[in-house]
N, C-alpha and C positions, 0 to 999 in steps of 0.2 A: 422718433422712429421714422425711417423713410417709407415712401409709398411701397417700394419693392419689398421691404421687410414686412410691412403690414400685410401685403398681399400674400407673402409666403406663409405668414402665421395663420391667416384665414384659410389658405389652401390646406395646411396641415391639420387645422381644426376640423375642416369639412371631411378630410380623408379619415380622420380618427372617428368622426361621427358615423361615416358610412361603414367603417370597419366594425364599429359596435353594433350597428343595425344589422349588418350582414351576419353577425354571430349571435343575434338575439334569439331567445327561445320563448315561445308563447304557450300558454296553457289555457285551454277552453273546455268548459264542461257543459253538459246538457242532460236534462232528466225529463222523462215522460212516462206514460203508461199505456197499455193496450187500450184501456177504456178511453183515455184522452185522445188517442189516435183515431179510434172509431168515431168519436164525437166530431172529430175534425175531418171526417170522410176520407180516412186513409192517409192524411198528411202526416208524414213521419215526424217532421220537426215542429211538433205541436207541444209547446211547454205546458207543464202541469199548472193547473189552476188551483187557487186556494179560496176558501170561503172567508172573505175579508169584508168587514163592515156590511154584512148582510147580503153579499152578492159574490158570485163566483167570478174571479178574475186572475190574471197572471201576476205573479209577484213582480215588483219593480226590479228586483235584483236579477231576475232572469232576462232582463232586457239590456243588461250592462255589456260593455265592451263594444268593439268595432264590428263584430260579426253576429248580430242578432239572428236567431234567439239564443245563441251561445253566450254563456257567462264567461267573461275574461277573468281568470283567477289571478293573473299578474305575475306569480312567482311559484317556484317549486314547492315551497313550504305550504302554500294554500292548496296546491294540487294534491300534496300528500295528505293534508287534512281532509280534503274532499273524499279521497279514497278510503281513509280510515273511518270516516263518519258514516254510520249506517242510519238512513232516514227512519224516523219513527213511523210505524205502521198506523195510519190514520185515514179512515175512509173519507173524512171531510177535507183532508189536506192533499193526499196523494193517491187516493183510490186503492191503496193498500196492495192490490195484487198486480202481478205481471208488470213491474216497473222496469224501465230501461234507463241505465245510467251510462253516459259516454264521457270519456276524457280524451281530448286530442292534444298531443304534444307536437308542436311544429318547430323544426330547427333547420339551419342552413348548412351545417357542417357535420359530417358523419362522426367526427370526434365527439360532438356534443351528445350523441347517443350513448357513448361509453361513460359519460359523466352523470347519467341518470340513476346512479346506484341507490340513492336514498329513496327516490320515487319507486323504483322497482322493488326495494325491500318492503316498503309499505304495501305495494300492490300484492306482493306474495303473502304477506301477513294477513291481508284482508281477502285472500283467495280470488283476487282479480286475475292473477296469472299463475301458471303452473311451473314446476321445475323445468319442464321441456322448453317452455317459452323463454325462461331465464337463460337457458343454454343457447337458444336461437340468438338472443341479443348479444350474449357474451362472445360467441364465435362467429357472428354475422352469417349464421346459417341461412341458406336459401331453401325455401320449401313451405309446405303446409302440413298440418297434422290435426287429428281429432283424438281426444283422450277422454275416457270416462272413468271417474273414481269418486268414491264416497257420495254416491247419488248425485254427482255433479258432472256436467259435461263441459269440456273446454275445446274450443276450436282456435287454431292459430295459423297465421300465414305471414311470411316475410319475403319480400321481393329481392332480387339481386340488386347490388349497388353498382351502377354504371353511369356513363355520361350521357346516355340516350333517354331513358324513361325514368319517371319519378320513383323514389323509394317510399315504400310504406311497410309498416309492421303492425299486425293486429292480433290482439288476444281477446277472445270472446268467451265468457264463462256464465254458466247458470248458477243461481244461488237458491237453495231450497230452505227457506227459513222455517222455524218451528211454527206449526199451525198453517203453513202455506206451502206444504210439500207439493201439492198438485198444481200450484200456480206460482212457479218460481220467478224470481227477478233475474235480469240479465245485465251484466256489466261488460263494457268494451273499453279497452285501452288501445289507442291508435297513435303510432308515431309516424309523422309525415316528414320525410327528409328532403335533401336537395332535389331540385327539379329545374329544368331549363324553360325559357319563355315559350318555346315551341311545344313542349310537353310538360304541363304544369299540374301539380296536385297540392293545393294549399287549402286553408280553411274555407275560402270562398268557393273554390272548385268543389270541395267535399260537400258543402252546404247545397250548392246547385245540383249536384248529383242526387242527393237525398231528397231534394225538393221535387225532382222529376220522377221519383219513385212513388208508387202507391202501395201502402201496406196490404198484404194479402187478406182477403175476406173469405177465403175458402178453407180455413182450418176446420178440421173435424171437431165436433163438440167434446170429443174425448181426448183431443190433443191440445196441450197447453201452448198458447202462442209464444213465439220466441223472437230473437233478434237476428235470425239468419239472413234477413234481407240486407244487413250491413255488409257481410262478406260477399254476398251475391252482387251487390252494387259495385264493390271494388273489383270483383272479377270482370263484370261487364265493362268497367272503365279500362281495365288492363287489356282485355281482348281488343277493344276498339283502338287503343294506342298501338298495339302490335300490328293491327291491320293497316293503320295509317303509316307506320314505319316501314312495313313491307311494300306498300304502294310507292313510297318515296324511293326505297332502295331499288325497286324494279325500274323506275324511271332513270335513276342514275346509272344503272348497269347498261341500259340502252344508250345513254349518252356516251359512255366509254366505248361501246361498240362503234358508234359513229366516229369518235375521235381516232380510233385505230384504222379507219379507212381513209383518213385524211393524209395526203402526201406530206404535209408539214410535220407529221409526227416524228420524222427522222431527225428533226432539229432537237438538240439536247435540251433547250429551254422548254419546249413543248412536252418532251418526254418526262421531265421532272414534274411538271404540273399533273400529268396523267398518273404518274407513279404515286404522288401524294394523294390524289383522288381515290385511287385503288386501295391505298393503305387505310384511309378512312372508311371506305366501303367494307373492307374486311372486318374492321372493328364493329361496324354497324351490324353486319351479318351475324357475328359472334354474339353480340348483345341480344339481337332479336331471337336467335335460336335458344339462348338461355331463358329469355322471357317466355318463349313458346312452351318450353318444358315446364317452367314454373306454373303457367296458366293451365296447362293440361293436367298437372298434378292437383292444382287447386280445384278444378272442376270435379275431378274424381273424388277428392276428399269431401267436397260439399255434398255430393250425392251419397257418399258413405254416411255423413252426418245426418242427412235427411232420413236415411234408412234406420240409423240408430235411434233417432227420436221417435220414429214411427213404431219400431219394434218395442221400445220401452213403454210407449203409451198403450200399445195393444196388450202387453203382458200385465200392466197395472190395471187396466179397465176390465179385462176379461172378455172383451169383445172379440169376435172372430177375426176381423181384419179392419185396421184403421189406415186410411190413406193420408199421406202427408200433403201439404199445400201443393196443388197441381200447378199453380202459377209459378212458384219458385222452382219446382222441378223442371218445368218446361223452359224457364229462363236459362237455367244451367245447361240443359241439353242443347238448346239452340246455340249457345256460345261455344259449346264443345264441338258442335258441327262446324261453326265458323273456323275454329282452330284447326279442324281437319282439312278444310279447304286451303288454309294458309301453310300447312305442313310442307307441301310440295315446293312452294317457292322459297320457304325458309331454308330447307335442306339442300335444294339444288343450286341455290345462289352461290354457295361456297366453291364448288368446282368451276362454275362460270367465271368467278372472280379470279381463281387460280389460273385458269386458261388465259385470261386477259393479262395477268401478271407475267406469265411465261412469254406471251407475245411482246410485251413491253421490254422484257429482259433481252429478247432476241433483237428487237429494234434498237435497244440501247447499244448492243454490241456493234450492229451495223452502222449506227450513227457515229460511234467512237472510231470505227475503222475508216469511215468516210472522212472524218475530221483529221485523222492521222495522215491519210493519203493527201488531203489538201495541204496540210502543213508541210509534208515532205516535198510536194510539188513546188510550193512557194520557196522553199529553201533551195531547190535545184535551180529555179529561175534566178534567184539572187546570185548564186555562185556563177552561173553562166554569164549573167550580166556583168559581173565584176571582172571576169576573165577576158571576155571578148569585146566589150565596148571600149572605145578610146578613153584614155585617162582624163582628157579634158571634159568629155561628156559626163563621165562618172562624177568628176569633181563638182560639176554644175548641178547634177541631179542629186548627188549625195554629199553635200558639203561637210558632213560630219567625218568623212574619211580623210580630210585634208590633214 
């Protein structure tokens, strides 16, 4: 085989490998409990400890995978088994009460989300997801919702799918087991979809986000701790990404304003560049506006969920009034305020871009007219030259006419 043939085979093999890696799906799980988090001084990603060989320590399996302390499940069947398996209640092993179980599915192609039918079926059977969330996934519904049924509470959120910001989908559910009705477990199923290098949300980013969060310590004694810090963390991430996107869009709009004042704009080549820039800006504005509406609804539904949990605890305890975690409430309200400050720029950017597009359209017409006049003038000069110049001169200057 020639070197060229070998080289082409290697190239094809590398491309096939890259394609497989691009379409790969990963499944990572994590389990902890409120008591474990408190012992770790509020660190959320604190794996459960087991009483092994006379001492408390983390199981070796919880350190597996490339994203400690997440456990790499490797394939969909193991992820399905993780969902279907209910851990044994044992104070010596998992502190029994208020356990949090998280499964993260990461993929690179939105088509792969539609292929998770087996996993979703298992999640529905184990009450990790509701019928509403199943509909969200099937129809690629954008939004968030909170549902209460059979003494269980479900919170769900799913972002738009666009080329700007990362996609994520979350289902968070409480589980009130027999004998532990007042200290429910919580499960979370998270799908992380395609993202760009500039705006990324993968296992590493999610771990970093949770590592920077501190679990609230201001829950009322009458209010069972929950896992609402997870959607609050994702909301915080979403609002920050929107703010970054708006700042970049503002800068690019100002750059187009400067381009429109440049005399060279009347050249067709320059006009085409600015038109392409404006087209991308219009797409960016549309994506940011949709993300803004999603984040605004998400914040409102989080506050509604807090109120639902507070009211439920008040009714069950018989206390006059129970307050929800003030730190989580303030976090959501603070980011709602940030969204309010971004609203003006997100909504007014559209008419500004449209005005710029109108100016470009007018300049395109003027540039085309100018090019047409230049072309007509050159034709006139050519005709006059051929009519009035001596034939010998013309033959010398334009030998093709001989």
